[in-house]
C-alpha positions in Angstrom: -22.5 -39.7 33.6 -20.5 -41.6 36.2 -22.1 -42.4 39.5 -21.1 -40.8 42.8 -19.7 -43.7 44.7 -19.0 -44.1 48.4 -16.0 -46.3 49.2 -16.8 -48.9 51.8 -15.1 -52.0 53.2 -17.7 -54.8 53.0 -15.9 -58.1 53.6 -16.8 -57.7 57.2 -20.4 -57.0 58.3 -21.0 -53.3 59.1 -21.9 -52.2 62.6 -25.6 -51.4 63.0 -26.6 -48.2 64.6 -30.0 -46.7 65.5 -32.8 -47.9 63.1 -36.3 -46.9 62.4 -39.1 -48.0 60.1 -42.3 -45.9 60.0 -45.2 -44.8 57.8 -44.2 -41.4 56.6 -47.3 -39.3 57.2 -45.8 -35.8 57.4 -45.1 -33.7 54.3 -41.5 -33.0 55.2 -38.7 -33.7 57.7 -35.3 -32.1 58.2 -32.4 -33.3 60.3 -28.6 -33.5 60.6 -27.0 -36.9 60.2 -24.9 -38.1 63.1 -21.2 -37.7 62.8 -20.4 -41.4 63.6 -22.9 -43.0 61.3 -23.6 -43.3 57.6 -27.3 -43.6 56.9 -29.2 -45.8 54.4 -32.8 -44.7 53.7 -35.3 -46.8 51.8 -38.3 -44.9 50.4 -41.7 -46.5 49.7 -43.2 -43.2 48.4 -42.3 -40.5 45.9 -40.7 -37.2 46.7 -37.3 -35.4 46.9 -34.5 -35.3 49.3 -31.9 -32.5 49.6 -28.6 -33.6 51.0 -26.1 -30.8 51.7 -27.9 -28.7 49.1 -28.1 -31.3 46.3 -31.7 -32.2 45.4 -32.5 -35.8 44.5 -35.9 -37.0 43.2 -36.9 -40.4 44.3 -39.6 -43.0 43.6 -40.8 -46.0 45.7 -37.9 -48.5 46.0 -35.2 -45.8 45.9 -32.3 -46.3 48.3 -30.2 -43.3 49.3 -26.8 -43.4 51.1 -26.3 -40.3 53.4 -22.7 -39.5 54.5 -22.1 -38.6 58.2 -22.8 -35.0 59.3 -25.0 -34.3 56.2 -28.0 -31.9 56.4 -31.0 -33.8 55.1 -34.4 -32.5 54.1 -37.1 -35.0 52.9 -40.2 -33.8 51.0 -43.1 -36.2 50.3 -45.0 -35.7 47.0 -47.2 -38.8 46.8 -49.5 -40.6 49.3 -47.9 -41.7 52.6 -45.7 -44.7 52.5 -43.1 -46.6 54.5 -39.6 -45.3 55.1 -36.7 -47.2 56.7 -33.7 -45.5 58.3 -30.6 -47.6 59.0 -27.6 -46.1 60.6 -24.4 -48.1 60.0 -20.6 -47.9 60.1 -18.4 -50.0 57.8 -15.8 -52.0 59.7 -12.4 -50.2 59.8 -10.8 -53.6 59.6 -12.3 -54.5 56.3 -9.9 -55.1 53.4 -12.3 -55.6 50.5 -13.8 -52.4 49.3 -16.7 -51.7 47.0 -18.1 -48.4 45.6 -21.7 -47.9 46.9 -23.7 -45.5 44.7 -25.4 -42.7 46.7 -28.6 -43.3 44.7 -29.9 -46.8 44.1 -33.0 -48.8 43.4 -33.8 -52.0 45.1 -33.5 -54.8 42.5 -36.6 -56.9 41.7 -34.8 -60.0 42.9 -34.6 -58.7 46.5 -38.4 -58.6 47.2 -38.1 -59.8 50.8 -36.1 -56.8 52.2 -39.2 -55.0 53.4 -40.5 -58.1 55.2 -37.2 -58.8 56.9 -36.8 -55.2 58.0 -40.4 -55.0 59.3 -39.9 -58.2 61.3 -36.6 -57.1 62.7 -37.8 -53.6 63.7 -41.2 -54.5 65.0 -40.0 -57.0 67.6 -40.0 -55.9 71.2 -36.3 -56.7 71.3 -35.5 -56.2 67.7 -33.2 -58.8 66.0 -29.9 -56.9 65.4 -28.5 -59.9 63.6 -31.3 -59.9 61.1 -30.9 -56.2 60.5 -27.2 -56.5 60.1 -27.5 -59.4 57.6 -30.2 -57.6 55.6 -28.2 -54.4 55.5 -24.9 -56.2 54.6 -26.7 -58.1 51.8 -28.2 -54.9 50.4 -24.9 -53.0 50.4 -23.1 -56.0 48.7 -25.9 -56.1 46.1 -25.7 -52.5 45.1 -22.0 -52.1 45.6 -19.8 -51.9 42.5 -16.2 -52.9 41.6 -14.1 -49.9 42.1 -11.7 -51.0 39.3 -14.6 -50.2 36.9 -15.0 -46.7 38.2 -12.2 -44.2 38.3 -12.6 -40.5 38.4 -10.6 -38.9 35.6 -7.5 -37.0 36.6 -9.0 -33.7 35.2 -12.1 -34.0 37.3 -10.0 -35.0 40.4 -7.9 -31.8 39.8 -11.1 -29.8 39.3 -12.6 -31.1 42.6 -9.3 -30.5 44.5 -9.0 -26.9 43.2 -12.5 -26.1 44.3 -12.2 -27.6 47.8 -8.8 -25.9 48.4 -10.0 -22.5 47.4 -13.4 -22.3 48.9 -12.4 -19.4 51.1 -12.1 -17.0 48.1 -14.1 -16.1 45.0 -13.0 -17.5 41.7 -14.4 -17.9 38.2 -15.0 -21.1 36.3 -12.5 -19.8 33.7 -9.9 -19.5 36.5 -10.4 -23.1 37.4 -10.1 -24.2 33.8 -6.8 -22.3 33.5 -5.5 -23.8 36.8 -6.1 -27.4 35.6 -5.0 -26.7 32.1 -8.2 -27.3 30.2 -10.3 -25.2 27.9 -13.4 -23.7 29.4 -15.8 -25.8 27.2 -13.9 -29.0 27.7 -13.9 -28.7 31.5 -17.7 -28.0 31.4 -18.2 -31.1 29.3 -16.2 -33.6 31.4 -17.4 -32.2 34.8 -21.0 -32.6 33.6 -20.3 -36.1 32.3 -18.6 -37.4 35.5 -20.3 -35.4 38.2 -23.7 -34.8 36.7 -23.7 -31.0 37.2 -22.1 -28.0 35.7 -18.8 -26.6 37.3 -20.8 -23.6 38.6 -23.4 -25.9 40.2 -20.6 -28.0 41.8 -18.9 -25.0 43.2 -22.1 -23.6 44.7 -23.1 -27.0 46.2 -19.6 -27.4 47.7 -19.7 -23.9 49.2 -23.2 -24.5 50.6 -22.3 -27.9 52.0 -19.3 -26.5 53.8 -21.4 -23.6 55.1 -24.1 -25.9 56.4 -21.6 -28.0 58.2 -20.0 -25.0 59.8 -23.4 -23.4 60.8 -24.4 -26.6 62.6 -21.0 -27.4 64.2 -18.9 -24.2 64.5 -19.3 -21.3 66.9 -18.1 -18.9 64.3 -20.4 -16.0 63.4 -22.6 -16.2 60.3 -20.5 -13.4 58.7 -17.3 -15.3 59.4 -18.7 -18.5 57.9 -19.8 -16.6 54.8 -16.2 -15.3 54.4 -14.8 -18.7 54.9 -16.8 -20.2 52.1 -16.0 -17.5 49.7 -19.2 -15.5 49.8 -18.3 -12.3 51.8 -21.5 -10.5 50.7 -23.7 -11.4 53.7 -26.9 -10.6 51.8 -26.0 -12.9 48.9 -24.9 -15.6 51.4 -28.3 -15.4 53.2 -30.1 -15.7 49.8 -28.1 -18.7 48.7 -28.6 -20.5 52.0 -32.4 -19.8 51.8 -32.5 -21.1 48.1 -30.5 -24.2 49.0 -32.0 -25.2 52.4 -35.3 -23.4 52.5 -34.4 -21.5 55.7 -32.2 -18.6 56.8 -28.6 -19.3 58.1 -29.8 -18.5 61.7 -32.7 -21.0 61.5 -30.4 -23.6 59.9 -28.0 -23.2 62.9 -30.6 -23.4 65.6 -33.2 -25.9 64.3 -31.4 -28.3 62.0 -29.5 -30.0 64.8 -32.7 -31.5 66.0 -32.7 -35.1 67.1 -33.0 -37.5 64.2 -35.9 -40.0 64.1 -34.1 -43.0 65.4 -34.1 -45.2 68.5 -32.1 -43.6 71.2 -30.2 -46.8 72.1 -27.0 -47.2 70.2 -25.5 -50.6 69.5 -22.6 -52.2 71.3 -19.8 -52.8 68.9 
């Protein structure tokens, strides 16, 4: 299975946004990621995180990259442990790009990252240069050469068809016909490259778009359901509950809560 990579320019240090490092005592936390920042989370406990409807299990040492505007729900399974949140924005002037996997594990040869982050965050006037250097080093360490990772043309066409037709209902067989593949061959290559079945990808994409609209759009819940191709409101409500654990109305009113970061934002 190919990894899901986020393309980032990294020959220039990223801008550091709000940061936080705490002992995660609660059982769960949900928030909406800011539109202007990507987020790097380092976990020092076990649990799962749901990002726009996709569930990811993690162990201590896991690093997760969260895209802007994502809906995030963290569940802790083990004893409490540290968690670090680092908001950042890659430089738009960068020319050298790497692919950063959304799911990573801190290599054993980077044992000082916790110490550097704790020192940087715990200071009364935290050392932004230290945080920036630590974040940049970590992104460069886990980043991968994009020439070694290319999404196949078939999967690109599959993804494009789904995203362009979210406002209507369609079958997996219809997608296969549109991209000129047999049903079984499409299932195989999508599973190999995206790690999910075509049906799962379609559902996750519909729910991701629905969540974004519920948080940011004034459209009615019924209208949003139609726009993501699920006109049956009862079925839409059920899928949102299964994906995010709450009703569409609750998702709209409660998941825009302030994220757990310092209020001060950096000067660029």
